[in-house]
C-alpha positions as CSV (number, residue, x, y, z in Angstrom):
1,M,-2.9,45.2,-28.2
2,E,-4.2,42.1,-29.9
3,H,-0.7,40.6,-29.7
4,Q,-0.6,41.2,-25.9
5,S,-4.1,39.7,-25.6
6,G,-2.9,36.6,-27.4
7,M,0.1,36.2,-25.0
8,D,-2.2,36.6,-22.0
9,T,-4.5,33.9,-23.3
10,K,-1.5,31.6,-23.9
11,E,-0.3,32.2,-20.4
12,N,-3.7,31.4,-19.0
13,I,-3.8,28.1,-20.9
14,E,-0.4,27.1,-19.6
15,T,-1.5,28.1,-16.0
16,E,-4.6,25.9,-16.3
17,E,-2.5,23.0,-17.7
18,R,-0.1,23.3,-14.7
19,K,-3.1,23.3,-12.3
20,T,-4.6,20.2,-13.8
21,S,-1.3,18.3,-14.0
22,I,-0.2,15.9,-11.3
23,N,2.3,17.6,-9.0
24,W,4.8,14.8,-8.1
25,N,6.4,16.2,-5.0
26,K,8.5,14.7,-2.1
27,W,5.3,13.4,-0.5
28,D,4.6,11.2,-3.6
29,A,8.2,9.9,-3.6
30,I,7.8,9.0,0.1
31,F,4.6,7.2,-0.7
32,F,6.1,5.0,-3.4
33,A,9.2,4.3,-1.2
34,I,6.9,3.0,1.6
35,L,4.4,1.3,-0.7
36,T,7.0,-0.9,-2.5
37,P,8.2,-3.0,0.5
38,F,4.5,-3.2,1.6
39,V,3.5,-4.8,-1.7
40,I,6.4,-7.2,-1.6
41,L,5.8,-8.2,2.0
42,A,2.1,-8.5,1.3
43,V,2.9,-11.5,-0.9
44,F,4.5,-13.3,2.1
45,V,2.1,-12.1,4.7
46,I,-1.1,-12.5,2.8
47,L,-0.8,-14.8,-0.2
48,I,1.3,-17.5,1.6
49,P,-0.5,-17.7,5.0
50,T,-3.9,-17.6,3.5
51,G,-3.1,-20.1,0.8
52,G,-3.3,-17.7,-2.1
53,L,0.1,-18.6,-3.5
54,S,-0.7,-22.3,-3.3
55,Y,-4.1,-21.8,-5.0
56,L,-2.4,-20.0,-7.9
57,T,0.2,-22.8,-8.1
58,G,-2.6,-25.3,-8.5
59,L,-4.6,-23.1,-10.9
60,F,-1.6,-22.8,-13.3
61,N,-0.4,-26.3,-12.5
62,F,3.2,-25.2,-11.9
63,P,5.9,-27.7,-11.0
64,F,5.7,-26.8,-7.4
65,D,8.6,-28.8,-5.8
66,F,10.7,-25.6,-5.2
67,I,7.6,-23.6,-4.1
68,F,6.7,-26.4,-1.7
69,V,10.1,-26.1,-0.1
70,G,9.6,-22.4,0.2
71,L,6.3,-22.8,1.9
72,V,7.8,-25.2,4.4
73,V,10.4,-22.6,5.2
74,V,7.7,-19.9,5.6
75,D,5.8,-22.1,7.9
76,D,8.8,-22.5,10.1
77,I,9.6,-18.8,10.2
78,G,6.0,-17.6,10.2
79,P,5.9,-16.2,13.8
80,V,9.3,-14.5,13.2
81,M,8.0,-12.9,10.0
82,E,5.0,-11.6,11.8
83,N,7.1,-10.0,14.5
84,F,9.5,-8.6,11.8
85,L,6.7,-7.1,9.8
86,F,4.9,-5.4,12.7
87,P,7.2,-2.3,12.6
88,F,6.3,-1.9,8.9
89,V,2.6,-2.0,9.9
90,V,3.2,0.7,12.5
91,I,5.0,2.8,9.9
92,G,2.1,2.2,7.5
93,C,-0.5,3.2,10.1
94,S,1.5,6.4,10.8
95,F,1.7,7.1,7.1
96,V,-2.0,6.8,6.8
97,I,-2.8,9.0,9.7
98,I,-0.4,11.8,8.7
99,G,-1.5,11.5,5.1
100,S,-5.2,11.7,6.0
101,V,-4.6,14.8,8.0
102,R,-2.6,16.4,5.3
103,A,-5.1,15.5,2.6
104,F,-8.0,16.9,4.7
105,I,-6.2,20.2,5.2
106,N,-5.2,20.7,1.6
107,W,-8.2,19.0,-0.1
108,K,-9.7,22.2,-1.6
109,R,-6.3,23.1,-3.1
110,Y,-5.9,19.8,-4.9
111,T,-6.8,19.4,-8.5
112,R,-9.0,16.4,-9.5
113,K,-6.1,14.3,-10.6
114,K,-4.2,15.2,-7.4
115,R,-7.2,14.0,-5.3
116,I,-7.2,10.7,-7.1
117,V,-3.5,10.3,-6.3
118,R,-4.1,11.1,-2.6
119,I,-6.9,8.6,-2.4
120,T,-4.8,5.9,-4.0
121,Q,-1.9,6.7,-1.7
122,L,-4.0,6.3,1.4
123,G,-6.2,3.5,0.1
124,I,-3.5,0.9,-0.8
125,P,-1.8,1.0,2.6
126,I,-5.1,0.8,4.3
127,L,-6.1,-2.3,2.2
128,L,-2.7,-4.0,2.9
129,I,-2.8,-3.3,6.6
130,T,-6.4,-4.6,6.8
131,L,-5.5,-7.8,4.9
132,Y,-2.5,-8.2,7.3
133,F,-4.7,-8.3,10.3
134,L,-7.4,-10.4,8.6
135,A,-4.7,-13.0,7.8
136,L,-3.6,-13.1,11.4
137,F,-6.8,-13.1,13.4
138,I,-9.6,-14.4,11.2
139,P,-9.7,-18.2,10.7
140,I,-9.8,-19.1,7.0
141,E,-10.5,-22.7,5.8
142,L,-7.6,-22.4,3.3
143,Y,-5.2,-21.1,5.9
144,S,-3.4,-24.4,6.5
145,P,-2.3,-26.9,5.4
146,R,-1.1,-26.0,1.9
147,F,-2.6,-29.0,0.1
148,K,-6.1,-27.6,0.4
149,P,-5.7,-24.3,-1.5
150,F,-3.5,-26.1,-4.1
151,T,-6.1,-28.7,-4.8
152,Y,-8.9,-26.0,-5.0
153,G,-6.8,-24.2,-7.6
154,F,-6.0,-27.4,-9.5
155,R,-9.7,-28.3,-9.5
156,D,-10.6,-24.9,-11.0
157,R,-8.0,-25.5,-13.7
158,I,-9.4,-28.9,-14.7
159,R,-13.0,-27.5,-14.7
160,I,-11.9,-24.8,-17.1
161,I,-10.1,-26.9,-19.7
162,A,-11.3,-30.5,-19.3
163,D,-13.7,-32.1,-21.8
164,I,-14.9,-34.9,-19.5
165,E,-17.5,-36.2,-21.8
166,D,-15.0,-36.7,-24.6
167,I,-12.7,-38.5,-22.2
168,R,-15.6,-40.8,-21.2
169,D,-16.4,-41.5,-24.8
170,W,-12.8,-42.6,-25.3
171,L,-12.9,-44.7,-22.1
172,G,-15.9,-46.5,-23.6
173,T,-13.8,-47.7,-26.5
174,L,-11.1,-49.3,-24.4
175,N,-10.6,-53.0,-24.0
176,K,-10.9,-53.9,-20.3
177,K,-7.9,-56.1,-20.7
178,D,-5.8,-53.0,-21.2
179,C,-7.0,-51.5,-18.0
180,T,-4.4,-53.1,-15.8
181,G,-3.7,-50.4,-13.2
182,R,-0.1,-50.1,-14.3
183,Y,1.8,-46.8,-14.6
184,I,2.3,-45.6,-18.1
185,L,5.3,-43.2,-17.7
186,L,5.1,-40.3,-20.2
187,S,7.8,-38.0,-18.9
188,S,11.5,-38.1,-19.8
189,S,14.3,-37.5,-17.3
190,S,16.4,-36.0,-20.0
191,I,13.7,-33.7,-21.5
192,P,11.4,-32.7,-18.6
193,F,8.5,-31.2,-20.6
194,M,8.5,-33.8,-23.4
195,R,5.8,-36.5,-23.2
196,N,6.2,-39.9,-24.9
197,W,2.6,-41.1,-25.7
198,S,2.7,-44.8,-26.6
199,D,1.5,-45.7,-30.0
200,S,-0.1,-48.9,-28.7
201,R,-3.4,-47.1,-28.2
202,R,-5.2,-44.1,-29.6
203,W,-5.0,-41.3,-27.1
204,P,-7.6,-38.5,-27.4
205,K,-6.5,-34.9,-27.7
206,S,-8.7,-34.0,-24.7
207,L,-6.3,-36.2,-22.6
208,K,-3.0,-35.3,-24.3
209,L,-3.5,-31.6,-23.8
210,F,-2.9,-32.0,-20.1
211,N,0.7,-33.2,-20.6
212,P,0.8,-35.3,-17.5
213,G,3.8,-37.1,-16.1
214,S,2.1,-40.5,-16.1
215,V,-1.2,-42.1,-16.9
216,I,-2.9,-45.1,-15.3
217,L,-5.7,-47.1,-17.0
218,D,-7.7,-49.2,-14.5
219,L,-11.2,-50.5,-13.7
220,D,-13.5,-49.0,-11.2
221,E,-15.6,-50.9,-8.6
222,N,-18.3,-51.5,-11.3
223,G,-15.8,-53.0,-13.8
224,N,-15.8,-49.9,-16.0
225,P,-12.6,-48.3,-17.4
226,K,-11.2,-45.2,-15.7
227,V,-8.2,-43.0,-16.3
228,R,-5.9,-41.4,-13.8
229,L,-3.5,-38.6,-14.7
230,E,-0.6,-37.7,-12.4
231,W,2.0,-35.0,-12.0
232,G,4.8,-34.6,-9.4
233,A,8.1,-35.8,-8.2
234,A,9.8,-36.8,-4.9
235,L,8.2,-34.1,-2.8
236,G,4.6,-34.8,-3.8
237,H,2.1,-35.9,-6.5
238,W,-1.2,-34.6,-7.7
239,G,-3.7,-35.2,-10.5
240,F,-7.2,-36.2,-11.4
241,E,-9.2,-39.3,-12.1
242,I,-12.1,-39.7,-14.5
243,G,-14.5,-42.7,-14.8
244,M,-18.1,-43.2,-15.7
245,E,-20.7,-41.1,-13.9
246,D,-21.5,-44.0,-11.5
247,M,-17.9,-44.4,-10.4
248,E,-17.6,-43.9,-6.6
249,I,-15.5,-41.0,-5.5
250,P,-13.5,-42.2,-2.4
251,P,-13.3,-39.9,0.6
252,S,-10.1,-38.1,1.4
253,D,-7.4,-40.2,3.1
254,F,-5.6,-38.0,5.6
255,R,-3.0,-40.6,6.6
256,Y,0.7,-40.2,5.7
257,H,1.0,-40.4,1.9
258,G,-2.8,-40.4,1.7
259,E,-4.8,-38.2,-0.7
260,Y,-6.9,-35.1,-0.4
261,R,-9.8,-35.4,-2.9
262,L,-12.2,-32.9,-4.3
263,P,-15.1,-33.9,-6.7
264,L,-15.2,-32.4,-10.1
265,E,-18.6,-33.9,-10.9
266,P,-20.1,-37.4,-10.4
267,G,-17.5,-40.0,-11.4
268,A,-14.6,-37.5,-11.6
269,Y,-12.3,-35.9,-9.0
270,V,-8.9,-34.2,-8.4
271,W,-6.5,-35.3,-5.7
272,C,-3.3,-34.2,-4.0
273,E,-0.9,-36.4,-2.1
274,L,-0.4,-35.6,1.5
């Protein structure tokens, strides 16, 4: 009798474990099959049109020549992409409607874990569909052109890692005769990520950590030294400029090969070539 009672208890425990486990059925497989292309397409529909990808490119200071080319292509095929993706949106809406009805009918039968799965299954497509329509119909400042979100991202990067005061202290030690406005090329065509810092002057670590392609030492309108760091290649250049606090920050120049500029703080700004 005791042996039988023990077996019944073990069966009850196993039954409870099966109830509380997540039942991965065909519905779950369909969900992941539909969700995967939605997530991939969301990168193109949301991150690129809204400037999200450009912002991340600036934030991490990627060499963006190839990404730039990709963005130009996306700009050209944007309307085609929107039409192409619309059927996926319809499928996603149908999935949400059917899934909501099914979840409502079976809600009391679901375990706690199963309810979390169902909420996730319905919530993610709803979020992606909502962002799709927001990207299409709500005007966003960063929507276009691409240089704006890139420069915002790059400014956030510089704000995080730049020691502007240390750079200014170093600028104060420079001989004005050395501030000629000439390019000091640091990059090497044979070794792209190597930088050749000249031994003719003492470069501070707060400047070298940025690993720029070139540096320009010049004088501002007050006759004080300033430094300009630059990255880029044939398809575009970007960087930042730091001078003393009273250095004037010029407004953005939206002409061809002009510069879009955002202030970091008084006497310092980031820029991106148009």
